[in-house]
N, C-alpha and C positions, 0 to 999 in steps of 0.2 A: 575397811578397802579400796572402794572406790573413791572415796573423800581424797585417798593421797594417790591414787592413778590418776585422779583428774588434776591435781595440783602439778605432777610431774608431767604430765600431758602440755597444760599451760605454760610449763616452764618450756618445754622443748619445743614448742610453735615459738615462745619468745625468743629464743635463741637464735632459730632458723630466721625468724622474720627480720632478726636486727640486725643481720646480714645482708647488705643489697647484693651480692655476689650471689648469696643461696637463694634471692628471690629470683634475680636471673635465673638461676639455673633450673628453680624447681617450674617457673609459672611461663619462661619465653623460650627456653632451651627446647621444651620439646614440640612446641610449635613450629621453630627452625626446623628441627631433625626431620618432622614429617613432611615438611614442604618439598625441604632440601631430597630426602629419600622418597616422597612418592613421585619426584620428576626423575630421579636419577634409576629408579630398581623399575626399570619397565623391561620387557621383552618384546615390545611392539617393535615391528621392520618397517618403516618406511623410509620415502625419498632415498630409495638404495640408488647409490653414484653407479650410472650406466652410460657406458660408451657402446655406439654405432657402428659397425662395419658393412656397410649396404654393398655388395657386389651386384644386385639387379639394379638398384637406381630406378622403379616403376612406383606408381600409381600405389600398387600393393603393398610393396615394401614399406612407404612411407605411412602408408595407413596402419600398418603393423605398428612399427614406432608410435604412433600418436596412441594406438590401443596401450600401449607400454606406459607412456607419459600420462596418459589418461586415467591411468587406475589409480595412481595416487602413491603407488608403491615405489615407481622408479623415477629418478631424476636423471636427466638427460644432460651428461658433463661433455660429451665430446664424440665427433664426427670421425671414425679412424680411414684411412686411406689404403694401407696396407698393413701386413701380417706384422710388421717388425713393432709398428705401434701396439696392436691388441697384447704383445709380450711385455711391451714398456709400460703401459697402462696398468698391467697387473701386477708386475714386477714392483714397481713405484707405489702402489697402494692408493695411485692415483683414483681408481674405478673398482669396485664390486663384482660387477658383471659386465661382459661386453656380449652385445646380441650379434651376432655374424649371422646376416641373410645370404645364400647364396644365389649365385647367377640362376636365372630360368625360375625362380620363385613364384614371379606374376604367371606365368607359363603352367607351370605344374600346378598352382592354385586353381586356375580355369581349366583345366584339363582332367582334375579330379585325381590327379597323382600325388606321390609322396613329394614333402616341401623339403626344401635344404633350409632349413633354420638351425643353427648351434647355439647355444647358451654356453658363455664360459664363464664360471664362479670362481671368485678367490675364498677358497675356503678354509682361510685360516680361525675365523670365527663360523665354527660347526652351524652356529643357531641361525645365523643371518646368513651363511650362505645354502642352507637347507632351504630356511623359509623362502629365499628369492628363487631358487630352481621352482619351488611348488607353486608360485606366483607366475613365473614366464610360464609354466606348464600349464596352468589353467587358462593364461591369455590366448596362448599359441593355439589350444586344443577348441577354443570357443572362436579364433577367428575366423575359420572359414565360412561357416555359417552365418555370422552377424555381416561378415565383407558380401557372401553372395547373396545374402536375405534368403536363405534356404526355408523353406516352412516347414513346421513341425510334423513328423511325420507320425500317422498310427500305427499303435502296437508296437513303438518303442518306449523303451522305460526310461522316465526322466526322474532322474536324480533332484529330489529337492532336500534340500538339509536345512537344518534350524537349530541355532544353541539355545539351550535353555539357560537359566539364572545369568547368564551375560551376553546375551544376544549380539553384543557389538565384537564380543572377544577383545575386550579390551584389557590388556595388562595389569593397568594401573587399579583395575576394581578389584581385582585378586589379590595385588601387591600390598597397595596403600593400608587394607586393614592388617594385613600381617607384619606391616611397620608400626603402626598400633601397638600389637604385641610385645614387640620389639624394645619400644620407647618404654611402657609400663615396667616392663622387665629390669631395663636398664637402671631407670631411676631410681623403683624401689630396691633393688639390688646396693647399687652405691650409697643412697642414704642410709639404709638402716645397716649396713656395713660399716661405716665410716662414722656414723655419729658415736656408736658406743665406744669404738677404738678410741674417738677424740676426747671422749670422759676420761677414758683411761690414760692417755697419753699425757693429758695437762694434769692428772691428777685429782681431778674431782670426782672420779669414781668411787675414790675411797671415803671420800666426804661423803656421798651419798649414802654408803653403806654403815655409816655410824648412827645415821638419822633412823628412826622407826620402822621406815620403808622395806618392805620383804622384798628376795630376790623376786616372786614372780610378780609383783606389782611393781617394779623398775623395768621388769620386760615388757609387759602391758605398756607403761606407760612412755615407753622408748617406740613401740614398734606402732601402736593405736596410732601417734599422727601420721605417721606412713603412708596408714590407709586411708584418713581424711585426704592427704596431699594427691596421693595414686588417684583416688577417685574423680578429685578436680581435673588431675591432668588427662585422666579418659574422656572426659566431657569435653574437655578444651579439643582435644585430638579428633573427637567424634564430630563435634562440629565444624572442624575444619576438613576433615573426608568428606562429608556430607555437602558444605555450602561452597568450597573452595575445589576441591577436587571432585564434586559432583557423585560422589559414588551412591550407590542407591542402597540404602536402606529397607529392605523389605520385611524383616521380623521385628521382634517384640524387644525395643530396647532393654528392657526390665531383666529378660532373660540375660542378654548379653552384662548386664551390671552384676547379676546373680554369678556367672561364670568368671566375671573378674573379682569377686569377693573371693572365690575358691582359687583362683590363678594367684594371688594375691600372698595368700596362706603359703605357697610353695617358695614363692620369690624372696620373701619376708625371713622365711625358715633359713631357706638359703642363706641368705645376708646374715643374719643373727647369728648362723652357723660360722660364718666367715671372721664375726668379729671376736668369737671365741679362740680361734687359731692363729689372728694377728694380732701384734702388738703394736705398731703404727699405721697410722693412716695410709702409706705408702704399700706396705704389705696388704692392707684390706684392698686397696686399689686395684695392685696386681691379681689379687687373689679371684678377686670380682669379675678380670675381663678373662682370668684362665676360664671361670666356668662360663662365661657367658658366650665367648666364641664357639665354643663345641657345642652351647646350647643350639645354636643359630643353626649350624653344620647339620645338627641330626635331630633340627626338627621339622623337617619338610617344607620349612620355608624355601629355600633355594633350590633343594635338589629332591625330587619323590623319594620315600621312604621305602616304596617296593622295589627301586633301582639300587638300594644299597646293599653289602653283604648281610648275610643272615646275623651274624655277630653284632655290628653297626644297627641293623632294626630293631634288637632284643636291648640294647643299651637306650635307643629312643623311648623307651616306655617307662623309664626313670626321669625322662624329660619334660617337665610342666606345660614347656611352651609347647611340644607338640601338642597335646589336647585343647589348650587354650586357641592356638592358631584353627581347628576346627571351627572352634565355638564360634568365634568372630566372624569366621568367613562364612559360615552358614547363618550365621543371623543377617549377617549384611546381604547375602546373595542367594539364599536360599530361601529364608523366612522361617527355616525350621524350628518346631517348639520343643518343649521340654522333653516329649516323649522320645523324641530322637535324639537329642543330646545327652539323654540319661547318661549313657555308658562314660562318656568325656568328664562330667560331671562329679559321677563315682569315682573315676581317675585321680582326677584331680583331687577329691577331697581325701581320698587316702593317702596320697603321696602328700598334700600339705599338713595334713595332722600328723603323719610320720616325721615328716622334718623338721616342723614347728615342737613337738615334743622331744625329738633326741636334740634338737637344738637349743630347747630351754633348759633340759636336764644338763647339758654340757656347758651352759652359760652359768646356770646356778651354782653349778661345782667348780667353776674358775672365779668366783666371788663371792664365795662363803667360806 
């Protein structure tokens, strides 16, 4: 049995590696995708385009503007001279935020009265707008003490916050491991679904079936090469994540490789199932994307699962990407061990075995 499976695997590797475009797709495209998505998939907000409308024109008001620009979050684009310019700058999208400093700001600051400072934010992008207001509020609240060099008072509660696992709160450290999971799903899904359909489309599947090879041996010979390729891709994108994006890996990479194996059981099972319902490679391609994009939306990669409607949350339990995202992010950022991640592993194993058995039975029924 294993001799025939081995021969089938050799045939599959030779068929893939003979095609230059396929080699580019397998070994180069995942790295390019990770680099592009790694830079694009970020929720960090900095260099916020800002205009200043300073009615006070004092040393204190200029110091407040310097506090904004010196924070690294805000980029000064324009100094405004009247209210009409404020409306124009926001309406035309030239700036995201306008800092309006009212008359008497310096006097109020020195006398301890309420300061007249207004922040106007373009709320079209709610995430950017919310973060801009949060940054501005923090800078303005800390400015009086820093400007007047007030000493710390005894008995006053001082808040000292600290972020665990991702101290710099870089969204890239959170998103890049997630992109790795997406790339692994996409490539394994497409390669598995289209490879079997290609055999049927060019008529070689029937030729294979008149040989002594059994249906299960054919399934193994077709899918195992993609497991090897998927692991090669995983190691490649891990290296890019560690040395290009400098995402820290706190945990044991062996745990990640083990979780990837369980994850591939599900993705290969889905790809094999798609191959049984598709007659052409175009149908397989469209069916793969029909599964892929809802899987992203229902995985927690873009939106927290807890914020989804209850019905959508139930559907996510059948999504293998949901579990592997937890594994890859926990291994990279938290360093969690097997005893912590075993519920994710158990869910992936149950889902993967079920999908593989269902797909194999349907595949065997189609070719016998």
